[in-house]
N, C-alpha and C positions, 0 to 999 in steps of 0.2 A: 608348434607341435614337435615332439621329440622325433629323432631319426630312429629310435629304438622301437621295435615292434613289442607288442605285449609279450609276456613269457610264453603264453600258449601259442602265439603265432610263430615265435622262434623255435619252439619245441612242441610239435603237434601232440606228442604223447601227453603233454600236461592237461590237455582238454579231458582225455579219458581218466587220468589220475584224479582230476578235480571232480569229475562227475562221480567217480567211485568213492571219493572221500565224502562227497555230499550224501551219497547213499547211506554210507556208514553212520553218518551224523543223523540222518533221518531214523535209521534203525535203532540207534542208541537213544535218541529222544523217545521213540516209542517204547523201548525197553523200560525206561525209568517211569514213564506215565503208567505203564502196565503194572509195574512193581507197587506203585501206589494203590493198586486194586488187588494186590495179592496174586498177580499172574507173573510167572517167570518166562523170560523170552531167551532163547539161545541165538545170539547174533549170527554165528556162522551157519547154523542150520536154517535160519530164516533165509539166507542167501542162497542155499544150495537145494533146499527141499520145498518145492512149490506147494505141495499139500499141507505141509507144516505152516507155511506162509499164509495159506488161505485160512487155515483154522485159527491162527493167532490174530489175523486181521478180522476175522468174523467176531471173535471175542471182543476185540477192541471196538469195532463198529457197533456192537450190541450194548455198550455201555452208555450211560446217560451223561458222561463227561465230555463236554464240548471239545476241549483241547485234544483229549485222547481220540475222539472220532475223527477230528480233523487230521491229526497226524497219521492215522491208519488210512484214511481215504487218500491222502497225498502219497503215501507209501504204495498203496495198492496200485494207484496210477503208475507210479514210477516203476513198479515191477511188472506192469502189463498184466495184471491179474484181473480176471472177470469179477463182477460184483458177486458177493457170497449169496 
């Protein structure tokens, strides 16, 4: 085993940055899945406006598209939002 710690262990701030980056990836995935259904998602607003996030996620969860519903549910849990 290497004497070097993982990057996150050497730099604790990397854990938060990685978590933030993963959240953005999840939001962008949802954005493109919604775009395929004619729904526009504003990434920054989704991150700052909880009511907007709830409405967008409710739309996504109401579709019959399995991947879109799964992405919305995962993001809903990540954002700590109650079920619509």
